[in-house]
LOVEXMI-505373 format. One line per 8 residues: for each residue x, y, z of N, C-alpha, C. Coordinates in steps of 0.05 Angstrom, whole numbers, padded with zeros to 5 digits. Each point is the difference from the previous one (the first is absolute). Example, Ala and Ser with C-alpha at 12.3 -4.5 7.8 and 13.67 -1.06 7.14 Angstrom:
00264:-00114:00156:-00018:00024:00000:00018:00024:00000  -00007:00021:-00014:00016:00024:00001:-00015:00022:00014
# end
This chain:
-00272:-00035:00445:-00003:00021:-00005:00023:00013:-00033  00004:-00010:-00021:00013:00006:-00011:-00006:00025:-00009  -00025:00008:00000:00008:00028:-00006:00009:00021:00005  00007:-00005:00039:00004:00029:00008:00033:-00009:-00003  00008:-00024:-00019:00041:-00003:-00013:-00011:00024:-00028  -00017:00002:-00014:-00005:-00004:-00021:00008:00048:00003  -00017:00006:00013:-00021:00018:00011:00030:00008:00012  00030:-00016:00016:00017:00012:00007:00021:00007:-00027
00004:-00016:-00022:00017:-00008:-00014:00004:00029:-00024  -00033:-00002:00005:-00016:00022:-00027:00007:00031:00013  00019:00008:00028:00002:00023:00015:00038:-00004:00000  00015:-00029:-00012:00019:00004:00009:00010:00005:00021  -00010:-00014:00020:00007:-00003:00028:00013:-00026:00007  00016:00004:00017:00006:-00039:00006:-00023:-00002:00034  00012:-00024:00010:-00024:-00004:00017:00020:00013:00022  00018:-00004:00006:00002:00020:00022:-00010:00029:00001
-00002:00013:-00029:00008:00035:00002:-00045:-00001:00007  -00010:-00026:-00005:-00031:-00002:00003:-00016:-00008:00032  00031:-00001:00015:-00004:-00011:00023:00012:00023:00003  00015:00016:00009:00002:00028:00002:-00018:00023:00005  -00021:-00006:-00018:-00017:00023:-00011:-00023:-00011:00018  00001:-00028:00011:-00019:-00004:00017:00000:-00015:00017  00028:00009:00022:00012:-00005:00019:-00003:-00029:-00001  00010:-00009:-00007:-00007:-00039:-00002:00032:-00009:-00007
00001:-00026:00010:00033:-00013:-00007:-00002:-00013:-00020  00023:00002:-00016:-00004:-00004:-00029:-00016:-00033:-00008  00010:-00018:00034:-00012:-00030:-00013:-00038:00012:00004  -00004:00015:00009:-00034:-00003:00010:-00006:00002:-00037  00010:00018:-00021:-00007:00012:-00023:-00002:-00034:-00012  00036:00000:00006:-00002:-00034:-00014:-00019:-00024:00004  -00015:00007:00016:-00025:-00025:00013:-00021:00003:-00002  -00007:00034:-00010:-00027:00000:-00007:00016:-00011:-00031
00010:00007:-00014:00006:-00001:-00032:00002:-00024:-00005  00002:-00027:00016:00005:-00027:00000:-00015:-00015:00010  -00028:00020:00008:-00028:-00016:00005:00012:-00020:00039  00026:00008:00007:-00003:-00010:00016:-00006:00012:00036  -00012:00019:-00007:-00011:00017:00018:-00024:00021:-00011  -00018:00012:00018:-00018:00021:-00020:00002:00022:00028  00000:00016:-00018:-00001:00033:00018:-00028:00004:00011  00002:00009:00018:-00029:00009:00015:-00014:00034:-00018
-00030:-00001:00012:-00012:00012:-00020:00004:00033:00001  00010:00005:00015:00024:00025:-00001:00016:00009:-00015  00017:-00021:00004:00031:00005:-00020:-00005:-00009:-00024  -00025:-00010:-00013:-00012:-00004:-00032:-00017:00020:-00008  -00014:00020:00024:-00004:00018:-00007:00015:00025:-00007  00030:-00003:00022:00014:00027:-00014:00019:-00018:-00032  00006:-00027:-00003:00013:00001:-00013:-00023:00003:-00031  -00028:00008:00001:-00003:00005:-00017:-00013:00032:-00008
-00003:00007:00020:00011:00032:-00002:00024:00013:-00009  00024:-00013:00007:00016:00000:-00006:-00004:-00005:-00036  -00005:-00029:-00008:00008:00006:-00029:-00028:-00006:-00017  -00014:00021:00009:-00018:00010:-00020:-00026:-00022:-00002  -00006:-00025:00017:-00014:-00013:-00005:-00015:-00015:00008  -00014:-00027:00009:-00014:-00002:00019:00000:-00023:00014  -00003:00000:00017:00008:-00033:00030:-00002:-00022:-00033  -00026:-00005:-00013:-00016:-00026:-00005:00039:00007:-00025
00001:00013:-00014:00025:-00010:-00024:00020:-00009:00022  00008:00017:00018:00034:-00008:00010:-00007:-00028:00008  -00018:-00017:00011:-00016:-00023:00010:-00007:-00016:-00012  00004:00014:-00037:-00006:-00028:-00019:-00027:00003:00002  -00016:00010:00012:-00035:-00007:-00013:-00010:00015:-00031  00013:00022:-00014:-00005:00021:-00021:00029:-00001:-00008  -00003:-00007:-00031:00030:00005:-00011:-00009:00035:-00014  -00023:00012:00008:00008:00025:-00009:00014:00021:00010
00017:00002:00004:00021:00026:00019:-00009:00030:00015  -00015:00010:-00019:-00010:00021:00015:-00015:00000:00018  -00005:00028:00023:-00001:00002:00022:-00034:00005:-00010  -00017:-00015:00016:-00029:-00012:-00006:-00004:00032:00008  -00028:00020:-00012:-00013:00024:00008:-00028:-00007:-00002  -00007:00017:00017:-00030:00010:00003:-00020:00004:-00030  -00007:00002:-00013:-00013:00001:-00028:-00039:00009:00005  -00010:00013:-00010:-00025:00009:-00003:00000:-00013:-00028
-00024:-00003:-00005:-00025:-00013:-00010:-00002:00028:-00031  00006:-00008:-00020:-00011:00024:-00008:00000:-00005:-00034  -00028:-00002:-00007:-00006:-00011:-00025:00011:00014:-00029  00020:-00027:-00012:00021:00002:-00006:-00011:-00010:-00037  00012:00015:-00026:-00004:-00008:-00021:00029:-00018:-00010  -00006:-00014:-00003:00015:-00021:-00007:00044:00003:-00011  -00014:00027:-00011:00035:00007:-00003:00008:00008:00027  -00011:00022:00014:00003:00010:00028:00008:-00021:00025
-00020:-00022:00001:00004:-00028:00010:00036:-00009:-00008  00001:00000:-00029:00030:-00011:-00006:00024:00014:00007  -00014:00021:00004:00025:00023:00008:-00004:-00010:00030  -00013:00004:00009:00011:-00008:00038:00011:-00024:00004  -00019:-00015:-00009:00017:-00023:00004:00039:00001:-00009  00008:00010:-00028:00026:-00001:-00008:00014:00013:00030  -00016:00025:00008:00015:00013:00016:00003:-00002:00029  -00019:-00025:00000:-00002:00003:00025:00030:-00032:00003
00007:-00019:-00015:00026:-00011:-00007:00030:00018:-00005  00002:00018:00004:00010:00015:-00003:00022:00012:00025  00017:-00008:00008:00015:00009:00024:-00008:00020:00002  00003:00007:00046:-00002:00042:-00002:00014:00022:-00018  00033:-00009:-00008:00013:00024:00003:-00012:00002:-00043  -00005:-00014:-00010:-00020:-00004:-00026:-00020:00017:00003  -00019:-00006:00010:-00028:00010:00004:00003:00030:00009  00021:00010:00016:00001:00032:00010:00014:00013:-00040
00013:-00013:-00017:-00001:00006:-00023:-00014:00004:-00014  -00012:-00021:00002:-00036:00006:-00012:-00013:00031:00004  -00005:-00003:00024:-00013:00010:00009:00008:00041:-00009  00032:-00007:-00002:00012:00035:-00010:-00008:00000:-00017  00000:-00029:-00011:-00004:00008:-00035:-00027:00013:-00003  -00017:-00015:00011:-00034:00004:-00007:-00005:00028:00010  00004:00012:00029:00009:00027:00005:00002:00007:-00027  00018:00006:-00013:00021:00021:-00018:-00024:-00003:-00024
-00007:-00025:-00008:-00011:00002:-00027:-00036:00021:00014  -00007:-00006:00023:-00014:00013:00001:00002:00032:00015  00020:00001:00001:00000:00031:00004:00001:00009:00034  00011:-00019:00016:-00002:00007:00018:00029:00002:00007
# end
């Protein structure tokens, strides 16, 4: 679960801080990150929620770090489809900024 380590380090958290946040022992976090032990699904879901990502990313099934979101089918032209693809690749905090900019430009 190398992605757990990447997520933790991106937030400048030690193994101990993450363990404290989830009421686990630091040795458990170390075991998860070194693939010596796998967390249960409940713990994986909590990690995904905390890091705003998917369980698939944490366990290495995808390299897409963004949380998987439900989407509606819409007919889009090429420019619209490109814009949405780029938006989906942005981290959540940047997405919020984009929405503020769009709202400002559209007079909302």
